[in-house]
C-alpha positions, 0 to 999 in steps of 0.5 A, a space after each residue: 066055171 072059167 077054165 084057168 087058161 081063160 083068166 087074164 089078169 091086167 098085167 097079162 093084158 098089158 103085155 098081150 092085148 097091149 101088142 095089138 094097140 101098140 102096132 096101130 099108134 105110130 105117127 103117119 100122114 093124114 090118109 087123103 093128104 098122102 095120096 099123090 103129089 103136092 101138086 096133083 092132090 085134090 084139096 083136103 075137105 076138112 071139118 072143124 068142131 069148136 070155134 073158140 079162139 084156137 079153132 077160128 085162129 090157128 086152125 081156121 082163119 090161117 089155114 084159110 088164108 095160107 092154104 087155099 090150094 091145099 084145104 077145103 073147109 066143108 063144115 064148121 061146128 059148135 054148141 054156141 050158135 053166136 060164136 059159130 056164126 062169128 067164128 064163120 065170119 072171122 075164118 072166111 069159110 065158105 061152108 055150112 055151120 052146125 051145132 050138131 056135130 053128128 049131123 055135120 059128119 053125116 052130110 058133110 063127110 070130111 076127109 079130116 076132122 080137126 078138134 079144138 073143143 074143150 079138153 075134156 071133150 076131145 075124146 068124144 070127137 076124136 072117136 066119132 070122127 074116126 068111126 065116121 071115116 076121118 083122120 083126125 088133127 087134135 089140139 093138145 091135150 089129146 084127152 084129159 084122163 086114162 079112161 078116155 085115152 084108152 078108148 082113143 087108143 082102142 078106137 084107133 086100133 079099131 078104125 085104122 084112121 090116123 091121128 095128128 096131135 098139134 105139138 107145135 113146140 117141136 117145130 120151132 128152130 131153137 127146140 130143133 137145134 137142141 134135138 139135133 145136138 142131142 141126136 149127135 151125142 154132142 154131150 154124150 149119153 143124156 143122163 138127167 135133165 133139169 126142166 123148169 117152166 114160168 108162166 107169168 102173172 099175165 099168161 099164167 092167170 089167163 088160165 085161171 079165169 077160164 074153163 081151164 081152171 076147173 080140173 073137170 074141164 082141162 085135167 089140170 095144167 099137169 095136163 093141159 099146159 105140162 103135156 107140151 113140156 112133157 112131149 118136148 122131153 119125150 121127144 128130146 130124150 127119144 124115150 118113154 116116161 116110165 115112173 112119176 113122183 109129184 107134188 103140187 098145190 093151189 097157193 096164189 089163185 083161187 080161194 087165196 085171196 080176201 075178195 072175189 067177184 063172178 068175173 072183171 066186167 062189173 067188179 067192184 074191187 077192180 081197182 084193188 085187183 092187179 089181175 083185173 082185165 078188160 075183155 072189152 078192149 079186144 074186139 076180137 074176143 068180145 065179138 067171139 065170147 062176150 056177145 055170145 054169153 047169151 047162148 051158154 053163160 061162159 064168162 071168158 073173163 072169169 075171176 081168178 080168184 073164184 073158189 070154184 078153182 080146183 087145179 094146181 098153180 104150183 107143180 113139180 114131178 120127178 120123172 124116170 124114164 125107160 131109158 134111165 134118164 132122171 128128169 126134175 120138172 117144175 112149173 109155176 103159174 104166177 112168175 114176174 116173167 115168162 120163159 123156161 130154163 132147161 139143162 141136159 146133163 150128159 157123160 161128155 158135157 152139159 146143154 142148156 138154155 134159158 128162153 125167156 118169152 120176149 114182148 115185141 119191144 125187146 130186139 133179140 131175135 135170137 135164142 141161145 144154147 150153151 154147150 160146155 164140154 167136161 174138162 173143155 170149153 163153152 161154145 154159145 150157139 144162137 138160133 134165129 126166131 122162125 117167123 109166125 107163132 110159137 117162134 116159128 113152129 105153127 107155121 112150120 107144123 102146118 106146112 107139114 100137115 097140109 102142103 107136103 105131109 109125106 116130106 122127110 122127118 129127119 128129127 121125128 117131129 111129126 106127132 101121132 097117137 102114141 106121142 099124144 098118149 105118152 105126154 098126157 100119161 105123164 100128166 095123169 100120173 103126176 096128177 095121180 101121184 099128188 092125190 095118193 102120196 105115192 109114185 105112179 108107173 106110167 104103164 099101169 095106166 093103159 095098154 101103152 107101155 113105155 119103152 126105152 127107145 120110142 119107135 119110129 
């Protein structure tokens, strides 16, 4: 019979056992990259798993072209051999390729592993990579449910390896300026936030024609897409989400149409469907996906009206932060335009911005922040766009990882496993709240407990 003192409730575990995990989840540069000065370091030996569009572009070809002295690719891995072969050609990496991930780790012994696979498989590769002695660079979302998240936290504590979660949105000059203004208490103490994201009928639809439209693969857009937004909130507010109450539904895509087909190519309804898309007009996507369907059957141009789609296309959440800030968040996936509106309400004023994702022919080369003082004037601050993808965030993120990972970080833009976990935990809590119809406490999901102020 167990003694009373040997019994441990879940709540006790979250207070005690979680302490050991919490001590290991702060952001840190990759171990190998931090050795020596930038000029004296040996190239980082990197392997990549997942040669889809994200892996071959932002974390493949761009890395090979922009960091030839800092990075050496030692292996590429994908379960689709055709996509893997094209991926190697497109990336331009002179390294072996593997369809067996475990074999790649054994034979190449990389310093770092880049994970750009389907979201639901991230945990498998992150954990195996750390257990093989690799530091990890993983695409967001870090994982797709709380069980997998806990397994990653445990593996991080067990192996001591480092994890970077690639939250590139933090690095755009416009969002950095908002962070600076909030850090300097330009509007006093923040009390509430209104944050509303709009995906247009082109970009939004694309999530529903890919594997992202199935919750078992993406965790839903509350996780895959919104974790980007939640990370911005966590970072801007410098606090952790504590409790969430959410609503969501599927009211436009999926079953909400009178006709459907398997995919756009060959569709008998293409003249009637405003979402018809001819993937064959894009040579890169054709060679990467269409030419390799024979290996795994994946249709990159799947039907947005498929009855298999089970994620939400409209989402709203009320979020309470551990520091007392209240957030109203929403995401719409079938808007006529793309962008977001955000407003921070503070004790001394209001900071707000309307960011519209512009088309190449639109000429504005800056974003604007509006700051209005209580009983005072309005100040308009124009921030020039950064060069490269995501408003300059992609290049600045890669520079930090590969060029100088030990550089000063005055705005705390580097994101580690704790940041990755808190962003997806907020998504899990929102998703669970929709299904249960009740508020969900973030601290009940894993051993990681929300803090009023994020640890440095």
